[in-house]
N, C-alpha and C positions, 0 to 999 in steps of 0.2 A: 129671438126666443119670445114667445108670447107670454102674457100674464099668467094664464092657467098653467103653462109648462113651468114657469118660475115658481108658482105656488106649489105645484105638484112635486117639483124637485125638492123644495124646502120641506114639504110634508114628508117625503120619502126619507130624508135625513132624520127628521124628528121621529118617524116610525122606526127607523133602524135603531136609534138610540132607545126608544121605548121598548122595542122587542128585545134588544140586547140586555137592557136593565131587567126586564121581566123574566128573562131566562137565567140570569145570574144566580139566584138562590138554588135552583134545581141543578145547575151545572157545577156549582161549587163542590158538590160531592164528587164529581168526576174530574176535579182540578179545573183550572181555568181553561175554558174553551172559547175560541174566537167565534163570535156570532156568524161571521161570514162562512167559516168552515163547517159549522153545525148550527144552522138557524132554526132547528126543529127539536122537539122532544118526542121520543118514541119510547113508550113503556108498555111492555107486554103486548106489542103489536098495535097499540093505540097511540094516536097522535094528539098533540096539543091543539088548542083553539086556532092559532095562526096557521098551522100546517093544514088543518082541516078546511079552514076558510080558503086557503090557497088552492086546494083541490077544487072547491066549488067555483072560485073565480076563474081558474084555469079552464075548467070545463064549460064555463059560460062564454068565454071569449076566445081562448087560444086553441082549443082542441080541433076546431074546424079546419085549421091548417096544419098544426103540429101533431095531430092524431091523438087518440085517447091515451091518457097516462104519459104524455110526452114522448111517445115512441116514434114519432115522425110519420111522414106520409110521402106520397109522390109529389106533394105540393110544397112541403117545408121540412127542414131537418128535425131529427130526433133531439129534443132538448135534454133528455136524460144523458145523452152523450156530450152535448155542448156544455152542460153545467159541471162536468167533471173538471174542466179547466177554466171556465169563465168566472171572472170575479163578479161580485154583486154590482159594483159600479158599472162594469161593462154590460151586464144584463139589463140594469135599469136604463142605461143610456140607449141601448138597442131597442128596448121596448118603447121608450119615450120618443126616440127620433126615427125609428125604422131603419131599414138597411136595404141596399140594392147590391146585387152581385151577378156576375156572369160566370157561367160554368158550362160543362159539357152538355147539360140538359137545357141550356138556354139561359135567358135572363130571369131572375126572380126578384121579387120586391116584397119586403115585409113592411106593411104600413106603419106609420107612426101612431102611437097610442097616447102621446103626451097630452092630448085634449080629452081623453076618455077617463073621466073621474072614476068609473067603476073598475078601471085597471090601475090607474096611478095611485089611488088611495090605498090599494091593497098590494102594491108591487112587492113589498117585503114578504107578504103571505104567499104570493105566487112563487117567489124565489124559494121560500122555505119548503113548499111542497115539491117543487122540481128538484131542489137540492137533495131532499130526502129520497126521491126516486133515483137520482143520479148516484147516490151513495148506497143504493140497495137497502136502505133503512126501512122502506115500505114497499110493498108489492103493488101490482096493478089493481085497479078498482077503487071503490069508495072506501077510504080508511075508517076504522072505528075511532071515536074520540075518547080521550081520557075524561073521566068524570069531572065535571066542572069544579067540584069542591077540592079536587086533587090536582088541578091544572093551574100552574102558576101564571101562565100566559093569559088564561081566561080570568083569573083572579085580578090580575093587573088591569086588564081591559075593563072589568066590571067596576073596579075601584075608581076608574077615571070617567065613568059615565055620569 
């Protein structure tokens, strides 16, 4: 494992804790919710800062293979289906390390993104966006954002700048 991958993995863990902590006040109203099960906030069809940023990051890097909105393509599977059962740890490991598989359509290879800072620094946001899509919490297309003054994820991010 190279140094950047080590640093990115450590950062992912820190961001997971950061995001979980920043979601806690909003989710306390809905009882305790595990971040991995619901890493996003959707209010009146609008999403939190992390989920919105995940949409942006996904469409910057991932959609060329996995299709718009995680719907899949002839090149790569639909992530909205994969994330129904995939854990955050498995998702992060697959993104960081890549994956090879053989199937009826031939061999496919997902490249490793462990050295891509634009992906690894925001892996929790990408997961939040795709998990919201997998849970049908948001539809296709660019989601609207919760107003920053009412968004606990954005407030936490801003306080740490």
